[in-house]
Structure formats: C-alpha cells, structure tokens
C-alpha positions as CSV (number, residue, x, y, z in Angstrom):
1,X,96.5,80.3,117.3
2,X,96.7,80.9,113.4
3,X,94.1,83.3,111.9
4,X,93.1,83.5,108.7
5,X,92.5,86.9,106.9
6,X,90.1,87.7,103.6
7,X,90.1,90.8,101.3
8,X,88.8,90.0,97.3
9,X,88.4,92.1,94.2
10,X,85.1,92.3,91.6
11,X,86.9,93.5,88.6
12,X,85.3,94.6,85.0
13,X,86.4,93.9,81.9
14,X,89.4,94.4,80.4
15,X,92.5,94.8,81.9
16,X,93.8,98.7,80.2
17,X,89.9,99.7,80.4
18,X,88.5,98.2,83.2
19,X,88.0,99.0,87.1
20,X,87.4,97.2,90.6
21,X,87.3,97.3,93.6
22,X,89.1,95.8,96.8
23,X,86.5,94.4,99.5
24,X,88.7,94.0,102.9
25,X,86.0,91.4,104.6
26,X,88.5,90.6,107.6
27,X,87.9,94.2,108.7
28,X,85.1,95.7,106.8
29,X,87.3,99.0,106.8
30,X,85.7,99.4,103.2
31,X,86.0,98.8,99.8
32,X,88.9,100.5,97.6
33,X,88.6,101.1,93.9
34,X,91.9,99.6,91.8
35,X,92.7,99.9,87.8
36,X,95.9,99.8,85.5
37,X,96.2,103.5,85.4
38,X,96.0,103.1,89.6
39,X,99.0,100.5,89.1
40,X,100.9,102.1,86.3
41,X,100.4,105.3,85.8
42,X,98.6,107.6,88.7
43,X,96.7,106.6,92.2
44,X,93.3,109.1,91.2
45,X,92.0,108.4,94.5
46,X,92.6,104.1,93.5
47,X,95.4,101.9,94.9
48,X,97.2,99.3,93.6
49,X,98.4,95.7,94.6
50,X,101.6,97.8,95.3
51,X,100.4,100.2,97.5
52,X,98.9,96.6,99.8
53,X,101.8,95.2,99.8
54,X,103.7,99.0,100.8
55,X,100.5,98.9,103.6
56,X,101.6,95.1,104.8
57,X,105.5,95.3,104.9
58,X,105.6,98.4,106.6
59,X,103.0,97.3,109.4
60,X,104.6,94.0,109.5
61,X,108.4,95.8,110.4
62,X,106.6,98.0,112.5
63,X,105.7,95.6,114.7
64,X,108.7,93.2,114.7
65,X,111.0,96.2,114.7
66,X,109.0,97.1,118.2
67,X,109.0,93.0,119.1
68,X,112.9,92.8,119.1
69,X,113.2,95.1,120.5
70,X,111.6,95.4,123.3
71,X,112.7,92.0,123.7
72,X,116.4,93.3,123.8
73,X,115.6,95.6,126.7
74,X,114.8,98.8,124.1
75,X,111.5,98.9,123.4
76,X,110.5,102.2,121.4
77,X,109.2,104.9,122.3
78,X,107.9,105.6,118.2
79,X,108.4,104.0,115.0
80,X,107.3,106.0,111.4
81,X,108.2,103.1,109.1
82,X,107.5,103.6,104.6
83,X,107.1,100.8,102.8
84,X,108.0,102.0,98.7
85,X,107.6,99.3,96.5
86,X,108.6,99.4,92.7
87,X,106.2,98.3,89.5
88,X,107.6,98.1,86.4
89,X,105.5,96.9,84.0
90,X,106.0,94.2,81.8
91,X,108.6,93.6,84.8
92,X,106.8,93.6,88.2
93,X,107.9,94.2,91.7
94,X,111.1,95.3,91.0
95,X,112.6,96.1,94.9
96,X,111.1,97.4,98.2
97,X,112.8,99.6,100.0
98,X,111.5,100.1,104.0
99,X,112.5,104.0,105.8
100,X,112.3,103.4,109.5
101,X,112.8,106.5,112.4
102,X,112.8,105.6,115.6
103,X,113.0,106.8,118.8
104,X,114.1,104.7,121.2
105,X,115.6,105.2,124.4
106,X,118.8,103.8,125.1
107,X,120.4,102.3,122.1
108,X,122.7,103.5,120.0
109,X,122.5,104.1,116.0
110,X,124.6,100.8,115.3
111,X,121.7,99.0,117.7
112,X,118.9,100.3,116.1
113,X,120.4,99.3,112.8
114,X,121.1,95.7,113.8
115,X,117.9,95.3,114.7
116,X,115.6,97.1,111.6
117,X,118.1,95.0,109.6
118,X,116.8,91.9,112.1
119,X,113.3,92.8,111.5
120,X,113.9,93.2,107.1
121,X,115.0,89.5,108.0
122,X,112.7,87.5,109.4
123,X,109.2,90.1,109.8
124,X,106.4,87.3,108.4
125,X,106.1,89.5,104.7
126,X,109.3,90.0,104.3
127,X,109.3,86.8,104.5
128,X,107.1,85.4,102.2
129,X,108.5,88.7,100.2
130,X,111.8,87.0,99.8
131,X,112.2,86.3,95.9
132,X,112.2,90.8,95.8
133,X,115.1,92.5,97.2
134,X,114.5,94.5,100.1
135,X,116.3,97.5,101.2
136,X,116.6,99.3,104.2
137,X,117.1,103.1,105.6
138,X,117.1,103.5,109.5
139,X,117.9,105.4,111.2
140,X,116.7,107.5,115.4
141,X,115.3,110.3,115.5
C-alpha cells in the first residue's frame, strides 16, 4: 500500500532577510525555523533543506541496509548512519556522503561494505537523488 507524508513551509519575506517555518504535518513532531543563513552559513538552532534531506537519507539508508543484511542471514545488532549533504550557494547540492558503522555478528568487512553499497544504490531516497553524487564509508564496529 502506498503512503503519503506531508510537510509544509510558510515563508515570509525575501530570501536573504526572510524566514520560514517548516511543519511536519504527518508526524506532528513540530515546527522548525528555517532561514537562508541556516542554509548557507550557520544553523544557530534552525534547520535547512539539506539537513532535512540528510535526516531522510540516513534513516532510509539504515532501513535498507538492515533489510538487506537480514535478508542475507546477517541481521544487524546496530547501525549508526550519518549523512552529510553539501550545499554550495549558487550551485545547489553538490554531494552527499554516507558514513555507516555497524555491528553485524558473523559478517566480515567486505560483506558489510558490499551490503552497504547495495543499500546506498537502492534505498528510495538514494533513488530519488540519483542526479547527486553519493559516496560511502562503511565499517564494522
């Protein structure tokens, strides 16, 4: 069954001096401020589209990797994934780097890296971001 998730943003003012509020409608987890400065300079307690993409990608990748490992007979004990989304003003998103460290009993480093590469290529968020360079570092704990 297909699912749809909803968020919305109310933006006020021009790009540089304006600000917005991102609301997570589906989950109800709250509203979060967003500004150009939080995107191109320092967050200072505000989010950015790139941080939201990083959250989506790290969680989607972790789920895909967990599923792939479990399907191959090596369910993970723990996976810790970080997604770093690089934004260059004037160019846009220039790359995403995923770093995953996993505890997977019975699996060697080569097997873990292969499973992580498969998850990187095939998780739905990676698929949605195919036009972006996505790199990966994977290691066992």
